[in-house]
PyMOL CGO cylinders between C-alpha atoms (Angstrom):
from pymol import cmd
from pymol.cgo import CYLINDER

trace = [
    CYLINDER, -34.63, 28.47, -16.65, -32.38, 25.57, -15.50, 0.3, 1, 1, 1, 1, 1, 1,
    CYLINDER, -32.38, 25.57, -15.50, -28.77, 26.45, -15.06, 0.3, 1, 1, 1, 1, 1, 1,
    CYLINDER, -28.77, 26.45, -15.06, -25.92, 24.65, -16.56, 0.3, 1, 1, 1, 1, 1, 1,
    CYLINDER, -25.92, 24.65, -16.56, -25.37, 22.17, -13.61, 0.3, 1, 1, 1, 1, 1, 1,
    CYLINDER, -25.37, 22.17, -13.61, -29.04, 20.93, -13.92, 0.3, 1, 1, 1, 1, 1, 1,
    CYLINDER, -29.04, 20.93, -13.92, -28.68, 20.57, -17.51, 0.3, 1, 1, 1, 1, 1, 1,
    CYLINDER, -28.68, 20.57, -17.51, -25.91, 18.27, -16.87, 0.3, 1, 1, 1, 1, 1, 1,
    CYLINDER, -25.91, 18.27, -16.87, -28.04, 16.44, -14.48, 0.3, 1, 1, 1, 1, 1, 1,
    CYLINDER, -28.04, 16.44, -14.48, -25.44, 17.19, -11.78, 0.3, 1, 1, 1, 1, 1, 1,
    CYLINDER, -25.44, 17.19, -11.78, -26.65, 18.25, -8.19, 0.3, 1, 1, 1, 1, 1, 1,
    CYLINDER, -26.65, 18.25, -8.19, -24.01, 20.51, -6.98, 0.3, 1, 1, 1, 1, 1, 1,
    CYLINDER, -24.01, 20.51, -6.98, -22.31, 19.80, -3.44, 0.3, 1, 1, 1, 1, 1, 1,
    CYLINDER, -22.31, 19.80, -3.44, -21.58, 22.37, -1.16, 0.3, 1, 1, 1, 1, 1, 1,
    CYLINDER, -21.58, 22.37, -1.16, -18.55, 21.43, 0.37, 0.3, 1, 1, 1, 1, 1, 1,
    CYLINDER, -18.55, 21.43, 0.37, -15.34, 22.71, 2.16, 0.3, 1, 1, 1, 1, 1, 1,
    CYLINDER, -15.34, 22.71, 2.16, -12.31, 20.49, 1.17, 0.3, 1, 1, 1, 1, 1, 1,
    CYLINDER, -12.31, 20.49, 1.17, -10.42, 18.81, 3.92, 0.3, 1, 1, 1, 1, 1, 1,
    CYLINDER, -10.42, 18.81, 3.92, -8.83, 21.21, 6.22, 0.3, 1, 1, 1, 1, 1, 1,
    CYLINDER, -8.83, 21.21, 6.22, -5.12, 20.59, 7.23, 0.3, 1, 1, 1, 1, 1, 1,
    CYLINDER, -5.12, 20.59, 7.23, -2.73, 21.92, 9.82, 0.3, 1, 1, 1, 1, 1, 1,
    CYLINDER, -2.73, 21.92, 9.82, -0.30, 24.03, 8.11, 0.3, 1, 1, 1, 1, 1, 1,
    CYLINDER, -0.30, 24.03, 8.11, 1.81, 25.92, 10.68, 0.3, 1, 1, 1, 1, 1, 1,
    CYLINDER, 1.81, 25.92, 10.68, -0.42, 27.87, 12.72, 0.3, 1, 1, 1, 1, 1, 1,
    CYLINDER, -0.42, 27.87, 12.72, -2.95, 28.15, 9.84, 0.3, 1, 1, 1, 1, 1, 1,
    CYLINDER, -2.95, 28.15, 9.84, -5.82, 25.82, 8.70, 0.3, 1, 1, 1, 1, 1, 1,
    CYLINDER, -5.82, 25.82, 8.70, -5.25, 25.15, 5.06, 0.3, 1, 1, 1, 1, 1, 1,
    CYLINDER, -5.25, 25.15, 5.06, -8.66, 24.15, 3.17, 0.3, 1, 1, 1, 1, 1, 1,
    CYLINDER, -8.66, 24.15, 3.17, -9.95, 25.11, -0.14, 0.3, 1, 1, 1, 1, 1, 1,
    CYLINDER, -9.95, 25.11, -0.14, -13.25, 27.08, 0.27, 0.3, 1, 1, 1, 1, 1, 1,
    CYLINDER, -13.25, 27.08, 0.27, -16.03, 25.85, -2.09, 0.3, 1, 1, 1, 1, 1, 1,
    CYLINDER, -16.03, 25.85, -2.09, -16.49, 29.39, -3.45, 0.3, 1, 1, 1, 1, 1, 1,
    CYLINDER, -16.49, 29.39, -3.45, -12.99, 29.36, -4.89, 0.3, 1, 1, 1, 1, 1, 1,
    CYLINDER, -12.99, 29.36, -4.89, -13.95, 26.31, -7.21, 0.3, 1, 1, 1, 1, 1, 1,
    CYLINDER, -13.95, 26.31, -7.21, -15.05, 26.39, -10.73, 0.3, 1, 1, 1, 1, 1, 1,
    CYLINDER, -15.05, 26.39, -10.73, -18.40, 24.66, -9.83, 0.3, 1, 1, 1, 1, 1, 1,
    CYLINDER, -18.40, 24.66, -9.83, -19.42, 21.85, -10.55, 0.3, 1, 1, 1, 1, 1, 1,
    CYLINDER, -19.42, 21.85, -10.55, -15.64, 21.01, -10.99, 0.3, 1, 1, 1, 1, 1, 1,
    CYLINDER, -15.64, 21.01, -10.99, -12.95, 20.70, -8.48, 0.3, 1, 1, 1, 1, 1, 1,
    CYLINDER, -12.95, 20.70, -8.48, -10.83, 22.93, -10.59, 0.3, 1, 1, 1, 1, 1, 1,
    CYLINDER, -10.83, 22.93, -10.59, -9.84, 26.57, -9.68, 0.3, 1, 1, 1, 1, 1, 1,
    CYLINDER, -9.84, 26.57, -9.68, -7.75, 29.38, -11.18, 0.3, 1, 1, 1, 1, 1, 1,
    CYLINDER, -7.75, 29.38, -11.18, -6.36, 32.73, -9.93, 0.3, 1, 1, 1, 1, 1, 1,
    CYLINDER, -6.36, 32.73, -9.93, -9.50, 34.42, -11.08, 0.3, 1, 1, 1, 1, 1, 1,
    CYLINDER, -9.50, 34.42, -11.08, -11.85, 32.03, -9.12, 0.3, 1, 1, 1, 1, 1, 1,
    CYLINDER, -11.85, 32.03, -9.12, -9.58, 32.23, -6.12, 0.3, 1, 1, 1, 1, 1, 1,
    CYLINDER, -9.58, 32.23, -6.12, -9.69, 35.96, -6.08, 0.3, 1, 1, 1, 1, 1, 1,
    CYLINDER, -9.69, 35.96, -6.08, -13.46, 35.61, -5.21, 0.3, 1, 1, 1, 1, 1, 1,
    CYLINDER, -13.46, 35.61, -5.21, -12.25, 34.40, -1.75, 0.3, 1, 1, 1, 1, 1, 1,
    CYLINDER, -12.25, 34.40, -1.75, -8.37, 35.64, -1.45, 0.3, 1, 1, 1, 1, 1, 1,
    CYLINDER, -8.37, 35.64, -1.45, -7.08, 39.33, -1.68, 0.3, 1, 1, 1, 1, 1, 1,
    CYLINDER, -7.08, 39.33, -1.68, -3.65, 37.66, -2.76, 0.3, 1, 1, 1, 1, 1, 1,
    CYLINDER, -3.65, 37.66, -2.76, -4.78, 34.54, -4.74, 0.3, 1, 1, 1, 1, 1, 1,
    CYLINDER, -4.78, 34.54, -4.74, -1.54, 33.70, -6.15, 0.3, 1, 1, 1, 1, 1, 1,
    CYLINDER, -1.54, 33.70, -6.15, 0.21, 33.55, -2.59, 0.3, 1, 1, 1, 1, 1, 1,
    CYLINDER, 0.21, 33.55, -2.59, -2.72, 31.60, -1.29, 0.3, 1, 1, 1, 1, 1, 1,
    CYLINDER, -2.72, 31.60, -1.29, -2.69, 29.14, -4.32, 0.3, 1, 1, 1, 1, 1, 1,
    CYLINDER, -2.69, 29.14, -4.32, 0.95, 28.55, -3.66, 0.3, 1, 1, 1, 1, 1, 1,
    CYLINDER, 0.95, 28.55, -3.66, 0.33, 27.89, 0.00, 0.3, 1, 1, 1, 1, 1, 1,
    CYLINDER, 0.33, 27.89, 0.00, -2.58, 25.48, -0.77, 0.3, 1, 1, 1, 1, 1, 1,
    CYLINDER, -2.58, 25.48, -0.77, -0.24, 23.57, -3.39, 0.3, 1, 1, 1, 1, 1, 1,
    CYLINDER, -0.24, 23.57, -3.39, 2.65, 23.39, -0.83, 0.3, 1, 1, 1, 1, 1, 1,
    CYLINDER, 2.65, 23.39, -0.83, 0.22, 21.93, 1.73, 0.3, 1, 1, 1, 1, 1, 1,
    CYLINDER, 0.22, 21.93, 1.73, -1.02, 19.36, -0.63, 0.3, 1, 1, 1, 1, 1, 1,
    CYLINDER, -1.02, 19.36, -0.63, -4.40, 20.43, -0.76, 0.3, 1, 1, 1, 1, 1, 1,
    CYLINDER, -4.40, 20.43, -0.76, -4.34, 21.39, -4.60, 0.3, 1, 1, 1, 1, 1, 1,
    CYLINDER, -4.34, 21.39, -4.60, -2.24, 20.39, -7.48, 0.3, 1, 1, 1, 1, 1, 1,
    CYLINDER, -2.24, 20.39, -7.48, -0.96, 22.76, -10.20, 0.3, 1, 1, 1, 1, 1, 1,
    CYLINDER, -0.96, 22.76, -10.20, -2.21, 20.98, -13.43, 0.3, 1, 1, 1, 1, 1, 1,
    CYLINDER, -2.21, 20.98, -13.43, -1.19, 23.81, -15.68, 0.3, 1, 1, 1, 1, 1, 1,
    CYLINDER, -1.19, 23.81, -15.68, -0.27, 27.33, -15.77, 0.3, 1, 1, 1, 1, 1, 1,
    CYLINDER, -0.27, 27.33, -15.77, -3.10, 29.21, -14.18, 0.3, 1, 1, 1, 1, 1, 1,
    CYLINDER, -3.10, 29.21, -14.18, -5.18, 25.98, -13.49, 0.3, 1, 1, 1, 1, 1, 1,
    CYLINDER, -5.18, 25.98, -13.49, -5.36, 24.11, -10.38, 0.3, 1, 1, 1, 1, 1, 1,
    CYLINDER, -5.36, 24.11, -10.38, -7.15, 20.98, -9.10, 0.3, 1, 1, 1, 1, 1, 1,
    CYLINDER, -7.15, 20.98, -9.10, -8.48, 20.54, -5.54, 0.3, 1, 1, 1, 1, 1, 1,
    CYLINDER, -8.48, 20.54, -5.54, -7.40, 17.10, -4.14, 0.3, 1, 1, 1, 1, 1, 1,
    CYLINDER, -7.40, 17.10, -4.14, -10.49, 15.28, -3.09, 0.3, 1, 1, 1, 1, 1, 1,
    CYLINDER, -10.49, 15.28, -3.09, -10.98, 14.30, 0.32, 0.3, 1, 1, 1, 1, 1, 1,
    CYLINDER, -10.98, 14.30, 0.32, -9.32, 10.89, 0.99, 0.3, 1, 1, 1, 1, 1, 1,
    CYLINDER, -9.32, 10.89, 0.99, -6.73, 11.30, -1.67, 0.3, 1, 1, 1, 1, 1, 1,
    CYLINDER, -6.73, 11.30, -1.67, -4.64, 13.88, 0.21, 0.3, 1, 1, 1, 1, 1, 1,
    CYLINDER, -4.64, 13.88, 0.21, -1.15, 12.82, 1.44, 0.3, 1, 1, 1, 1, 1, 1,
    CYLINDER, -1.15, 12.82, 1.44, -0.70, 10.40, -1.79, 0.3, 1, 1, 1, 1, 1, 1,
    CYLINDER, -0.70, 10.40, -1.79, 0.24, 10.47, -5.10, 0.3, 1, 1, 1, 1, 1, 1,
    CYLINDER, 0.24, 10.47, -5.10, -3.36, 11.52, -6.62, 0.3, 1, 1, 1, 1, 1, 1,
    CYLINDER, -3.36, 11.52, -6.62, -3.15, 12.53, -10.16, 0.3, 1, 1, 1, 1, 1, 1,
    CYLINDER, -3.15, 12.53, -10.16, -6.39, 12.48, -12.43, 0.3, 1, 1, 1, 1, 1, 1,
    CYLINDER, -6.39, 12.48, -12.43, -6.06, 10.84, -15.87, 0.3, 1, 1, 1, 1, 1, 1,
    CYLINDER, -6.06, 10.84, -15.87, -5.46, 12.59, -19.06, 0.3, 1, 1, 1, 1, 1, 1,
    CYLINDER, -5.46, 12.59, -19.06, -9.01, 12.65, -20.17, 0.3, 1, 1, 1, 1, 1, 1,
    CYLINDER, -9.01, 12.65, -20.17, -10.01, 13.82, -16.69, 0.3, 1, 1, 1, 1, 1, 1,
    CYLINDER, -10.01, 13.82, -16.69, -7.88, 16.65, -16.90, 0.3, 1, 1, 1, 1, 1, 1,
    CYLINDER, -7.88, 16.65, -16.90, -8.85, 17.50, -20.39, 0.3, 1, 1, 1, 1, 1, 1,
    CYLINDER, -8.85, 17.50, -20.39, -12.70, 17.32, -19.43, 0.3, 1, 1, 1, 1, 1, 1,
    CYLINDER, -12.70, 17.32, -19.43, -11.72, 19.61, -16.33, 0.3, 1, 1, 1, 1, 1, 1,
    CYLINDER, -11.72, 19.61, -16.33, -10.06, 21.95, -18.60, 0.3, 1, 1, 1, 1, 1, 1,
    CYLINDER, -10.06, 21.95, -18.60, -12.73, 22.06, -20.99, 0.3, 1, 1, 1, 1, 1, 1,
    CYLINDER, -12.73, 22.06, -20.99, -15.23, 23.10, -18.34, 0.3, 1, 1, 1, 1, 1, 1,
    CYLINDER, -15.23, 23.10, -18.34, -12.94, 25.72, -16.83, 0.3, 1, 1, 1, 1, 1, 1,
    CYLINDER, -12.94, 25.72, -16.83, -12.17, 27.30, -20.33, 0.3, 1, 1, 1, 1, 1, 1,
    CYLINDER, -12.17, 27.30, -20.33, -15.80, 27.10, -21.68, 0.3, 1, 1, 1, 1, 1, 1,
    CYLINDER, -15.80, 27.10, -21.68, -17.97, 26.67, -18.68, 0.3, 1, 1, 1, 1, 1, 1,
    CYLINDER, -17.97, 26.67, -18.68, -20.14, 24.04, -17.28, 0.3, 1, 1, 1, 1, 1, 1,
    CYLINDER, -20.14, 24.04, -17.28, -21.77, 21.87, -20.07, 0.3, 1, 1, 1, 1, 1, 1,
    CYLINDER, -21.77, 21.87, -20.07, -20.15, 24.06, -22.85, 0.3, 1, 1, 1, 1, 1, 1,
    CYLINDER, -20.15, 24.06, -22.85, -16.98, 21.91, -23.43, 0.3, 1, 1, 1, 1, 1, 1,
    CYLINDER, -16.98, 21.91, -23.43, -16.42, 18.02, -24.25, 0.3, 1, 1, 1, 1, 1, 1,
    CYLINDER, -16.42, 18.02, -24.25, -13.88, 15.63, -25.04, 0.3, 1, 1, 1, 1, 1, 1,
    CYLINDER, -13.88, 15.63, -25.04, -13.75, 14.74, -28.87, 0.3, 1, 1, 1, 1, 1, 1,
    CYLINDER, -13.75, 14.74, -28.87, -11.50, 12.65, -31.05, 0.3, 1, 1, 1, 1, 1, 1,
    CYLINDER, -11.50, 12.65, -31.05, -8.85, 10.31, -29.53, 0.3, 1, 1, 1, 1, 1, 1,
    CYLINDER, -8.85, 10.31, -29.53, -9.62, 11.50, -26.04, 0.3, 1, 1, 1, 1, 1, 1,
    CYLINDER, -9.62, 11.50, -26.04, -13.30, 10.48, -26.52, 0.3, 1, 1, 1, 1, 1, 1,
    CYLINDER, -13.30, 10.48, -26.52, -12.34, 7.18, -28.00, 0.3, 1, 1, 1, 1, 1, 1,
    CYLINDER, -12.34, 7.18, -28.00, -10.17, 6.41, -24.97, 0.3, 1, 1, 1, 1, 1, 1,
    CYLINDER, -10.17, 6.41, -24.97, -13.17, 7.24, -22.56, 0.3, 1, 1, 1, 1, 1, 1,
    CYLINDER, -13.17, 7.24, -22.56, -15.14, 5.09, -24.61, 0.3, 1, 1, 1, 1, 1, 1,
    CYLINDER, -15.14, 5.09, -24.61, -12.55, 2.06, -24.32, 0.3, 1, 1, 1, 1, 1, 1,
    CYLINDER, -12.55, 2.06, -24.32, -11.36, 2.20, -27.99, 0.3, 1, 1, 1, 1, 1, 1,
    CYLINDER, -11.36, 2.20, -27.99, -7.81, 3.25, -27.09, 0.3, 1, 1, 1, 1, 1, 1,
    CYLINDER, -7.81, 3.25, -27.09, -6.18, 0.89, -24.58, 0.3, 1, 1, 1, 1, 1, 1,
    CYLINDER, -6.18, 0.89, -24.58, -2.84, 2.65, -24.32, 0.3, 1, 1, 1, 1, 1, 1,
    CYLINDER, -2.84, 2.65, -24.32, -2.47, 6.14, -22.73, 0.3, 1, 1, 1, 1, 1, 1,
    CYLINDER, -2.47, 6.14, -22.73, -1.81, 8.96, -24.73, 0.3, 1, 1, 1, 1, 1, 1,
    CYLINDER, -1.81, 8.96, -24.73, 0.04, 12.11, -23.86, 0.3, 1, 1, 1, 1, 1, 1,
    CYLINDER, 0.04, 12.11, -23.86, -2.62, 14.41, -25.63, 0.3, 1, 1, 1, 1, 1, 1,
    CYLINDER, -2.62, 14.41, -25.63, -5.99, 15.78, -24.91, 0.3, 1, 1, 1, 1, 1, 1,
    CYLINDER, -5.99, 15.78, -24.91, -8.77, 16.88, -27.21, 0.3, 1, 1, 1, 1, 1, 1,
    CYLINDER, -8.77, 16.88, -27.21, -11.28, 19.23, -26.05, 0.3, 1, 1, 1, 1, 1, 1,
    CYLINDER, -11.28, 19.23, -26.05, -14.04, 21.01, -28.02, 0.3, 1, 1, 1, 1, 1, 1,
    CYLINDER, -14.04, 21.01, -28.02, -16.15, 24.16, -27.29, 0.3, 1, 1, 1, 1, 1, 1,
    CYLINDER, -16.15, 24.16, -27.29, -17.99, 27.35, -28.80, 0.3, 1, 1, 1, 1, 1, 1,
    CYLINDER, -17.99, 27.35, -28.80, -14.65, 29.31, -29.23, 0.3, 1, 1, 1, 1, 1, 1,
    CYLINDER, -14.65, 29.31, -29.23, -11.04, 29.02, -30.15, 0.3, 1, 1, 1, 1, 1, 1,
    CYLINDER, -11.04, 29.02, -30.15, -8.62, 28.68, -27.33, 0.3, 1, 1, 1, 1, 1, 1,
    CYLINDER, -8.62, 28.68, -27.33, -4.74, 28.29, -27.14, 0.3, 1, 1, 1, 1, 1, 1,
    CYLINDER, -4.74, 28.29, -27.14, -3.15, 24.89, -26.35, 0.3, 1, 1, 1, 1, 1, 1,
    CYLINDER, -3.15, 24.89, -26.35, -2.70, 24.31, -22.60, 0.3, 1, 1, 1, 1, 1, 1,
    CYLINDER, -2.70, 24.31, -22.60, 0.55, 22.46, -21.64, 0.3, 1, 1, 1, 1, 1, 1,
    CYLINDER, 0.55, 22.46, -21.64, 0.23, 20.31, -18.62, 0.3, 1, 1, 1, 1, 1, 1,
    CYLINDER, 0.23, 20.31, -18.62, 2.53, 20.52, -15.64, 0.3, 1, 1, 1, 1, 1, 1,
    CYLINDER, 2.53, 20.52, -15.64, 0.98, 17.75, -13.49, 0.3, 1, 1, 1, 1, 1, 1,
    CYLINDER, 0.98, 17.75, -13.49, 1.81, 15.06, -16.10, 0.3, 1, 1, 1, 1, 1, 1,
    CYLINDER, 1.81, 15.06, -16.10, 3.34, 14.97, -19.59, 0.3, 1, 1, 1, 1, 1, 1,
    CYLINDER, 3.34, 14.97, -19.59, 1.16, 16.13, -22.32, 0.3, 1, 1, 1, 1, 1, 1,
    CYLINDER, 1.16, 16.13, -22.32, -0.91, 19.05, -24.02, 0.3, 1, 1, 1, 1, 1, 1,
    CYLINDER, -0.91, 19.05, -24.02, -4.40, 19.72, -24.27, 0.3, 1, 1, 1, 1, 1, 1,
    CYLINDER, -4.40, 19.72, -24.27, -5.79, 21.23, -27.69, 0.3, 1, 1, 1, 1, 1, 1,
    CYLINDER, -5.79, 21.23, -27.69, -9.10, 22.92, -28.27, 0.3, 1, 1, 1, 1, 1, 1,
    CYLINDER, -9.10, 22.92, -28.27, -11.21, 22.96, -31.26, 0.3, 1, 1, 1, 1, 1, 1,
    CYLINDER, -11.21, 22.96, -31.26, -13.92, 25.59, -31.95, 0.3, 1, 1, 1, 1, 1, 1,
    CYLINDER, -13.92, 25.59, -31.95, -17.05, 23.59, -32.54, 0.3, 1, 1, 1, 1, 1, 1,
    CYLINDER, -17.05, 23.59, -32.54, -20.74, 24.16, -31.50, 0.3, 1, 1, 1, 1, 1, 1,
    CYLINDER, -20.74, 24.16, -31.50, -21.55, 21.60, -28.74, 0.3, 1, 1, 1, 1, 1, 1,
    CYLINDER, -21.55, 21.60, -28.74, -25.25, 22.25, -29.51, 0.3, 1, 1, 1, 1, 1, 1,
    CYLINDER, -25.25, 22.25, -29.51, -24.84, 20.77, -33.07, 0.3, 1, 1, 1, 1, 1, 1,
    CYLINDER, -24.84, 20.77, -33.07, -23.10, 17.52, -31.73, 0.3, 1, 1, 1, 1, 1, 1,
    CYLINDER, -23.10, 17.52, -31.73, -24.13, 14.35, -30.12, 0.3, 1, 1, 1, 1, 1, 1,
    CYLINDER, -24.13, 14.35, -30.12, -22.72, 14.48, -26.50, 0.3, 1, 1, 1, 1, 1, 1,
    CYLINDER, -22.72, 14.48, -26.50, -22.88, 12.03, -23.54, 0.3, 1, 1, 1, 1, 1, 1,
    CYLINDER, -22.88, 12.03, -23.54, -22.81, 13.01, -19.91, 0.3, 1, 1, 1, 1, 1, 1,
    CYLINDER, -22.81, 13.01, -19.91, -19.39, 12.14, -18.20, 0.3, 1, 1, 1, 1, 1, 1,
    CYLINDER, -19.39, 12.14, -18.20, -18.49, 11.64, -14.69, 0.3, 1, 1, 1, 1, 1, 1,
    CYLINDER, -18.49, 11.64, -14.69, -14.72, 12.40, -13.89, 0.3, 1, 1, 1, 1, 1, 1,
    CYLINDER, -14.72, 12.40, -13.89, -12.59, 12.54, -10.63, 0.3, 1, 1, 1, 1, 1, 1,
    CYLINDER, -12.59, 12.54, -10.63, -12.85, 16.48, -11.19, 0.3, 1, 1, 1, 1, 1, 1,
    CYLINDER, -12.85, 16.48, -11.19, -16.68, 16.65, -11.68, 0.3, 1, 1, 1, 1, 1, 1,
    CYLINDER, -16.68, 16.65, -11.68, -19.01, 16.21, -14.65, 0.3, 1, 1, 1, 1, 1, 1,
    CYLINDER, -19.01, 16.21, -14.65, -18.27, 16.87, -18.03, 0.3, 1, 1, 1, 1, 1, 1,
    CYLINDER, -18.27, 16.87, -18.03, -19.22, 16.12, -21.68, 0.3, 1, 1, 1, 1, 1, 1,
    CYLINDER, -19.22, 16.12, -21.68, -18.04, 13.58, -24.26, 0.3, 1, 1, 1, 1, 1, 1,
    CYLINDER, -18.04, 13.58, -24.26, -18.98, 13.05, -27.83, 0.3, 1, 1, 1, 1, 1, 1,
    CYLINDER, -18.98, 13.05, -27.83, -21.07, 9.86, -28.26, 0.3, 1, 1, 1, 1, 1, 1,
    CYLINDER, -21.07, 9.86, -28.26, -19.75, 6.62, -29.74, 0.3, 1, 1, 1, 1, 1, 1,
    CYLINDER, -19.75, 6.62, -29.74, -21.71, 7.50, -33.00, 0.3, 1, 1, 1, 1, 1, 1,
    CYLINDER, -21.71, 7.50, -33.00, -20.15, 11.18, -32.99, 0.3, 1, 1, 1, 1, 1, 1,
    CYLINDER, -20.15, 11.18, -32.99, -16.71, 10.19, -32.13, 0.3, 1, 1, 1, 1, 1, 1,
    CYLINDER, -16.71, 10.19, -32.13, -16.56, 7.74, -35.16, 0.3, 1, 1, 1, 1, 1, 1,
    CYLINDER, -16.56, 7.74, -35.16, -17.61, 10.46, -37.59, 0.3, 1, 1, 1, 1, 1, 1,
    CYLINDER, -17.61, 10.46, -37.59, -15.11, 12.82, -35.94, 0.3, 1, 1, 1, 1, 1, 1,
    CYLINDER, -15.11, 12.82, -35.94, -12.43, 10.34, -36.17, 0.3, 1, 1, 1, 1, 1, 1,
    CYLINDER, -12.43, 10.34, -36.17, -13.32, 9.33, -39.77, 0.3, 1, 1, 1, 1, 1, 1,
    CYLINDER, -13.32, 9.33, -39.77, -13.65, 12.82, -41.07, 0.3, 1, 1, 1, 1, 1, 1,
    CYLINDER, -13.65, 12.82, -41.07, -10.40, 12.76, -42.91, 0.3, 1, 1, 1, 1, 1, 1,
    CYLINDER, -10.40, 12.76, -42.91, -8.62, 9.81, -44.66, 0.3, 1, 1, 1, 1, 1, 1,
    CYLINDER, -8.62, 9.81, -44.66, -6.86, 7.29, -42.55, 0.3, 1, 1, 1, 1, 1, 1,
    CYLINDER, -6.86, 7.29, -42.55, -3.00, 7.26, -43.06, 0.3, 1, 1, 1, 1, 1, 1,
    CYLINDER, -3.00, 7.26, -43.06, -2.23, 3.73, -42.55, 0.3, 1, 1, 1, 1, 1, 1,
    CYLINDER, -2.23, 3.73, -42.55, -2.50, 0.95, -39.94, 0.3, 1, 1, 1, 1, 1, 1,
    CYLINDER, -2.50, 0.95, -39.94, -0.22, 2.86, -37.51, 0.3, 1, 1, 1, 1, 1, 1,
    CYLINDER, -0.22, 2.86, -37.51, -2.66, 5.63, -37.39, 0.3, 1, 1, 1, 1, 1, 1,
    CYLINDER, -2.66, 5.63, -37.39, -4.35, 5.44, -34.05, 0.3, 1, 1, 1, 1, 1, 1,
    CYLINDER, -4.35, 5.44, -34.05, -7.69, 6.41, -35.13, 0.3, 1, 1, 1, 1, 1, 1,
    CYLINDER, -7.69, 6.41, -35.13, -7.69, 3.19, -37.33, 0.3, 1, 1, 1, 1, 1, 1,
    CYLINDER, -7.69, 3.19, -37.33, -7.85, 0.86, -34.28, 0.3, 1, 1, 1, 1, 1, 1,
    CYLINDER, -7.85, 0.86, -34.28, -10.22, 3.35, -32.23, 0.3, 1, 1, 1, 1, 1, 1,
    CYLINDER, -10.22, 3.35, -32.23, -12.75, 3.42, -35.23, 0.3, 1, 1, 1, 1, 1, 1,
    CYLINDER, -12.75, 3.42, -35.23, -12.94, -0.28, -35.70, 0.3, 1, 1, 1, 1, 1, 1,
    CYLINDER, -12.94, -0.28, -35.70, -13.32, -0.92, -32.11, 0.3, 1, 1, 1, 1, 1, 1,
    CYLINDER, -13.32, -0.92, -32.11, -16.08, 1.67, -31.79, 0.3, 1, 1, 1, 1, 1, 1,
    CYLINDER, -16.08, 1.67, -31.79, -17.87, 0.29, -34.90, 0.3, 1, 1, 1, 1, 1, 1,
    CYLINDER, -17.87, 0.29, -34.90, -18.52, -2.95, -33.18, 0.3, 1, 1, 1, 1, 1, 1,
    CYLINDER, -18.52, -2.95, -33.18, -20.47, -1.28, -30.33, 0.3, 1, 1, 1, 1, 1, 1,
    CYLINDER, -20.47, -1.28, -30.33, -22.49, 1.32, -32.28, 0.3, 1, 1, 1, 1, 1, 1,
    CYLINDER, -22.49, 1.32, -32.28, -26.09, 0.86, -33.38, 0.3, 1, 1, 1, 1, 1, 1,
    CYLINDER, -26.09, 0.86, -33.38, -25.89, 0.97, -37.23, 0.3, 1, 1, 1, 1, 1, 1,
    CYLINDER, -25.89, 0.97, -37.23, -29.09, 2.96, -37.70, 0.3, 1, 1, 1, 1, 1, 1,
    CYLINDER, -29.09, 2.96, -37.70, -28.33, 5.46, -35.17, 0.3, 1, 1, 1, 1, 1, 1,
    CYLINDER, -28.33, 5.46, -35.17, -24.64, 5.95, -36.71, 0.3, 1, 1, 1, 1, 1, 1,
    CYLINDER, -24.64, 5.95, -36.71, -26.64, 6.44, -40.17, 0.3, 1, 1, 1, 1, 1, 1,
    CYLINDER, -26.64, 6.44, -40.17, -29.08, 8.98, -38.68, 0.3, 1, 1, 1, 1, 1, 1,
    CYLINDER, -29.08, 8.98, -38.68, -26.47, 11.05, -36.92, 0.3, 1, 1, 1, 1, 1, 1,
    CYLINDER, -26.47, 11.05, -36.92, -24.32, 11.07, -39.98, 0.3, 1, 1, 1, 1, 1, 1,
    CYLINDER, -24.32, 11.07, -39.98, -27.23, 12.60, -41.87, 0.3, 1, 1, 1, 1, 1, 1,
    CYLINDER, -27.23, 12.60, -41.87, -28.20, 15.13, -39.22, 0.3, 1, 1, 1, 1, 1, 1,
    CYLINDER, -28.20, 15.13, -39.22, -24.50, 16.24, -39.06, 0.3, 1, 1, 1, 1, 1, 1,
    CYLINDER, -24.50, 16.24, -39.06, -23.75, 16.14, -42.66, 0.3, 1, 1, 1, 1, 1, 1,
    CYLINDER, -23.75, 16.14, -42.66, -21.02, 13.23, -41.83, 0.3, 1, 1, 1, 1, 1, 1,
    CYLINDER, -21.02, 13.23, -41.83, -22.15, 10.67, -44.74, 0.3, 1, 1, 1, 1, 1, 1,
    CYLINDER, -22.15, 10.67, -44.74, -18.50, 10.88, -46.18, 0.3, 1, 1, 1, 1, 1, 1,
    CYLINDER, -18.50, 10.88, -46.18, -17.25, 10.13, -42.61, 0.3, 1, 1, 1, 1, 1, 1,
    CYLINDER, -17.25, 10.13, -42.61, -19.39, 7.25, -42.44, 0.3, 1, 1, 1, 1, 1, 1,
    CYLINDER, -19.39, 7.25, -42.44, -18.40, 5.87, -45.64, 0.3, 1, 1, 1, 1, 1, 1,
    CYLINDER, -18.40, 5.87, -45.64, -14.79, 6.04, -44.66, 0.3, 1, 1, 1, 1, 1, 1,
    CYLINDER, -14.79, 6.04, -44.66, -15.63, 4.24, -41.42, 0.3, 1, 1, 1, 1, 1, 1,
    CYLINDER, -15.63, 4.24, -41.42, -17.64, 1.31, -43.00, 0.3, 1, 1, 1, 1, 1, 1,
    CYLINDER, -17.64, 1.31, -43.00, -14.94, 1.12, -45.75, 0.3, 1, 1, 1, 1, 1, 1,
    CYLINDER, -14.94, 1.12, -45.75, -12.17, 0.67, -43.05, 0.3, 1, 1, 1, 1, 1, 1,
    CYLINDER, -12.17, 0.67, -43.05, -14.30, -2.15, -41.21, 0.3, 1, 1, 1, 1, 1, 1,
    CYLINDER, -14.30, -2.15, -41.21, -14.85, -3.84, -44.65, 0.3, 1, 1, 1, 1, 1, 1,
    CYLINDER, -14.85, -3.84, -44.65, -11.11, -3.83, -45.55, 0.3, 1, 1, 1, 1, 1, 1,
    CYLINDER, -11.11, -3.83, -45.55, -10.42, -5.30, -42.27, 0.3, 1, 1, 1, 1, 1, 1,
    CYLINDER, -10.42, -5.30, -42.27, -12.13, -8.66, -43.04, 0.3, 1, 1, 1, 1, 1, 1,
]
cmd.load_cgo(trace, "trace")
């Protein structure tokens, strides 16, 4: 039976991230401490390697080998990025947290996060939207302003695409699925960020594919809202 990384179409790399001089000790992130196939690690994953994970994570952070992205969550800085001001995008952080919370291939970006990945939201947003098979408390970010919220949804029932990020592979709702998700409730007004996103996404989706998906996921009402929104724009 294929594992989650094979399902994602991702070939895991065995790597020890860049070792750095830190006093008399070499500082590096052992591959076994990572939540593969991502570059994320937690106290629990670090405990596989370290007897005192909290102290070791602080040491690695002080050395610039990892960054603390949220309480309990860290990201290993890629080779070639250390010593600079590397910081993953809001969407990459959200995808990484989704994988960390739910496991490889079981979490995904959705909503405005997915719309931004698909190029339908040009301005950066200080919120991340992730989904997965169980409810999870929101995670407030420390690396950048913002919060990631999680919604309980079965990823097996959704149309998802593969997503490559700076933190490793993830998943994101397809353009068609994102349209239906954003149109699942009435649009508030022209200031509603979903309005611009849906109009943009509707220009790039295959109409038949969208209609078929709407039937499959019982999103006919959402499809009607999206079509009405586009029609009223002309």
